[in-house]
N, C-alpha and C positions, 0 to 999 in steps of 0.2 A: 912282496909277492901279491899279484893281482887276485882279488877275491871274486869268485864266480859262483852263481847259483848252479844247482844241479841241471836245470834246464839249459842254461847257457853253456855248460860243459858238454852236454849232449849235442847241442847245435854245432858247437865248434868241432867236436869229434866227427860228426856226420859230414860237415863241410870239408874236412880234411880228406875224407874218403872220396867225395865228389871230385875234389881237385886232383887227386891221384889218378882217378879214372879219366878225367878230361886231359890231363897231361899225357897219359899213355896213348890216348886216342889221337891227339893232334901233334904229337912229337914229329919232327923237331922244330916245327914252324911257329908254335904257339906257347908262350910262357904262361903258366898258370900259377897264381899266388893267392894264398889265404892271408888276410889281414885281420889281426885281433884288435878291434877298436876299443877294447877295454884296457889295452896297454899300448897306447899310441907311440910311446918312445921305443918300443921293441915290437912293433906291430906284426911283422912278417913271421907267421908260424910255419909256413912251408912254401917252397918255390920249386916248381917243376919245369924242366926245359929252360934253364936259366939263360935268358937272352939280355937281361938288363944289367947283369953284374952285381945285383943286390944279393944280400945274404939273409938267412934266417936271423931275426933279431933287428933288422933294419927298421927305421921309423916309418910311421904312416905317411902316406902321400897327402897332398893338399885336398884331394877329393875325400879321402878318409877323414881328415880333420873337419871338413865341412859337414859330413854326416854326423860326426860326434856332436857338433854344435847345433845341428838342426835336424831333428827327427823327421821333419817333413820333406827333407831333401829327397830328390828322385831316387827310388829304390833301384831302378835299372837305368844305366846310362850306357847305351849300346853304340858300337862302331864309331867312336869318336877318334879324330886324328891325334896321334901321339908321336913321340920321337924318343929313341933310346939315347943314352948318354953319348954314344959315339956318332950320333947324327942319323942313324938308320931310321927310316920312316916305319911307323907302326900303326896298326888299327887296334883300338882297345875297347873292351867292354868291362864294366864294373857292376857287380850285383851286390847290393847291400842286404845284410841279414839282420832281422830284428828279433828281439826276444818277446816274451808274452806281454811285456809292458809297452811295446811299441818303440823301444829304444834300439838304436843300431849297436850291435855288438861285434859285427864282423863284416868282411866283404870278400867276395870272390872276384878276382881280377884276371882277365885274359888279355895278353898282348901278342898280336900276330906280327911277325917280321915280314914286311912287304917287299923287302929288297929282292928276294929270290923271285917273287911273283912278278915284280916289275921286269926282271930280266927275262922271265919266261914269256911275258906279254910282248916284249920287244922282239924276241926270237920268233914267236908265233906270227906276229905281224909281218915280219920279213918273209917267213915261210909261205904265208897264204897270199902275199902280194902278187898281182898279175899285171902284165903289160897289156892294157886295153887295145893298143895299136898293133899288137903282134898278129901275125897270120900263120897258118890258116885259122879261120874262125869256125868252130864246131861246138857241138854240145853232145854230151854222152847221155843226156836226159831227154826222153821223148818229148816232142813238142806238146805243150798243154799240160804237162805233168805238174808244173808249178800252180796252175789254175786249179787242178784237182786237189792238191794238198792244201791250198789256201781255202777252198770251199769246205773241205773236211775240218780244218781248224776253226772256221767260222761256226760250223754246226756244233762242234764239240764245245766251243766257248759259250754258245747259246744255251747249252745244257749244263753249263758250269762244271765241265769235266775236261779230260784230255782225250785225244783220238784213241789211244790204246786202252782207255778205261771205259769206252762206250759199251753199253749192254747190248745183248743180241737184238732186242726190238729197236734200239736206237740205230744199230748198224743197218737193219733193213730199211728204216726210214731214210737213213743217209744215202744208201744206194739208190733208193727211189728218187730222192731229190737230185742226185748226180745225173741219173738217167734223164729226168725231165729237163735238166739244164743242158743236155747234150754232151756232158763231159765224159760219158762212157763210150762215146764215139771216137775219143782220142786214142791214138795208137798206144798200145800197151797200158790202157787205162786200168785194167784189173790188177796188173802187176803193181802199178803205182798205189792203188787203193789198198791192196793187201799189205804192202810194205809200210805204208803210213799208219795203218791200223794195227800192225804187228800180228797179222793173221796169215793163214795160208791162202794161196790163190783159189784153191777149191772152196774154202770157206767164203771168200768174197763172192764167188759165183753163186753159192747157195743163198747168200743174203740178197742177191740181185734178182732171184727168181720170184 
């Protein structure tokens, strides 16, 4: 039987709760496993949304063994390419857990099945594809709307925020800048500004005064 200190037991118990919560949140696309690195021959303590076919009691992975051998091994290895036993592509993240002595005692590992997302990506690509040579050519967006949105994005980026998170004084300065640039002369400019800022058209007009 593996001997553990009180602190190590507490850390493992808490990690099991974290894994359960993550598993419930990201089901069914993400496998979440807890590895006990104090017992590498029977490392897996829990596995949620089992995508790999492993079981509780399965041995540690190569990454787990490297952490056991080297306490200085990276504690977080995120978004690395992986593959399930049946060939499905996966994106994995492994987080090592150390005890008070700086030794690895456990790891929380997440493996995302990318096969469904690749299918969705392909379907979405087909759905949004357009024939550039098709006629008639038209736009449902007022001419110049893209320029307005681009300028708003630039101003927000300059302030290290997003258009919808701009404060009232920033919105007033933004409308002033748009007006000076002649962008408020564009047809339906206020509708475009309001939609991009996530405010009402009346509010946009008030900021422009």
